[in-house]
N, C-alpha and C positions, 0 to 999 in steps of 0.2 A: 581667737578660737571660737568656732561655733559650737552649738549644742551637740552637733553630730559627732564632733571629735572625740567626745567621751565614750561613744559607742564602739570605738575601734581600738585595737591594740597594736602597737608596733611589734611585728614579729621578731625584730632584731633584739627587743628587750625581753622576750620570753625565754625563760630558763627551764630546761628539762628537770624533773624531780631527781633528787639523789637516789642512789640505788637502794638505800635503806627505806626511803619513802615509798619507792615502788613496790618493795617487798611487803611493807605494811599494807599498802593498797590491795595487793593480791591476797594477802591473808584475810583482809576484811571481806573481800568478794567471796572467798571460799567459805568463810565463817557464815555469811549471810545465806549462801546456797545451801550449806549444811543444815542450818536452822530451818529453812524452808522445806527441805527434804524430810527432816525429822518431824516437823509439824504435820506434813502431809501424811506421813506414815502413822503418826498417832491418831490423826483424825480418821484415817481409813480403818484402823484397828478399833477405834471407838464406835464408828458406824457399824462395823462388823458385829459388834456385841449388843447392838440396840434391838429392842423388840417393841411391838405393840402388845397390848394386854386386853383380854376379853374378861370383863367383870361378871361375876356370878351373882353376888349379893353384897350387901354392906357388911364390911368387916370380915369378908370371906377372901379366900385365895384367888388371885387373878391368873388367868392362863396366858402365857406368852406365846406369841407367834411372829414369824419374820415379817418386818414392815413392808417389804417389797413383794411379798407373795400375793396372789390374786385371789379374791373371794370368788367362790364358785357355788352355783345354786345346787341344792341337794334335794332329791325327791322327798325326803323326810323332814326338810326344813332345818336340818342340822347346820352347825357352823363348819365350813370347810374352806381351806385355802390351799393353793397349789403353787409350785415354783414357776416363776414366769419364764417365757422363752425356752421352754424345755421341749425338746422334740420327742421325748419318750411317749410310748403309748399309754403308760401310766405314770405321770409326772410325780415327783416327790410331793407329799401332801401332809397336812395336819388337819385332823377333824376333831370336833368336839360334840359329844352327844350328852343330853340330859335325860336321864331315865329314872323310872321308879326304882326305889332301893329295895333289893330283894331281901327276903328273910334269911335265905341261906348264906353260908360263908361265901365271900367273893371267889376264893380259890376253887370252889365247887361250881358256883352258879355262872360265872363269867366264861370259862372255857366252854362249858356246854352251850351257852348262848351263841358264842362265836362259831362253834362247830355247826350249829343249826343255820346260821346266817350266811356263811361262806362256802363256796364250792371247793371241794378237795382240801379242806382245812387240815393242816398238820401242825400240831403244837411242837415248838422247838425248845422253849424254856419258860419257866415261870419263877417268880420270886416275890416274896413279901418285902416291901420297902417302906421308907418313910419319907414324908415331904418336909419342906423347910420348917414348918410349924409343928413337926414331930407327929402328925397324924398318920395313921396307917394307910397304906395303899397296896394295890396288887398289880404286879407287872407281868404281862403275857407277851411273848414273842412267838410268832408263828408264820407260816407260809400258807398261801392259797392261790387259786386261779381266778383271775378277773376277766371280764368281758369289756374291753374298752368301747367307748361310745363313738370314737372317731371313725369315719368311714374308711380311711386308708390304713387303719391300724390292723394288726393281726387279730384273729377272732378270740384267741386266748392268750393271756399273759401271765407269767409266773411273778407273783408279788410277795414281798416280805412285809410283815406288819408288826407293830409293837403297840400294845394297849397299856395305858396307865389309868387305873381305875381306883376311885376313892369316893367316899361320901362327903357331901358338902351341902350347904344351904343355897337354895335357888328360889327366888321369889317367895321367900319367907318360910319355905318347907325343906325338909331333908330330901335329897335326891342322890342318885348315883351319877357321878360325872365320869365319862370315859373319853380320854384323849388317845386318839389313834394317829400314829406316825407311820407312813407307808411309802414304799417305792418299789419299782421293779427289782426283782432279785439281783439282776445284773448291775443295777445302779445303786444298790444299798450302800456300798462303801463311799460313793460320791456324796450321798445324801446324809451319811452318818454324822459328820461334824456339825451340821445344822441341827439334827435331831439331838445330838449330845448336848448342845448349848441350851436347847429348850428344857431338857431334863435337869441341867445344872441350875437353871433359873427356878425350877420348881423345888430344888433341893435334893433331887434324887441322885444317888451315886451311880456311876456308870455300871451297868450290869455286866 
């Protein structure tokens, strides 16, 4: 017998597995496939709930934003990210502004400021809320008309916005922090699940 004889098997001596062995093999294949599907689903769900965070100051609240959203330059230098690969004239967006803290109550000062900044501003709802660390915040929901910058976009677009405003330390001093979530009025329902998760990360109950 040569050393090559050990590499081959006589087909006449090969026996098919018993029926119970075949069934066990099939069950193992199904079990492995099921575990892979479950693992993929859990990973997708885990990724769906992940966020990046914008730090304000040491030991201060961090502001979550979707990790795959794209940073966009702002004329005022504010932080702003938009949903990627979105064909809307006004893609869903999240913006953060750091402003001087007003002396007047937020419920009075902030709606007046937004009415002065936005065209055709219409207030839809307001509420006093609390964040995860129990600090007070002010929530304002509104609609306005925007002028998109894209050349092929319509000149005017109806937009719905939501501002979450609270006081926080930034660079060692107290400031007003304004988080703005916005999307075209027709796209609000599609963008809302993402906005809702951002609010939940901040500890805000759904308005």
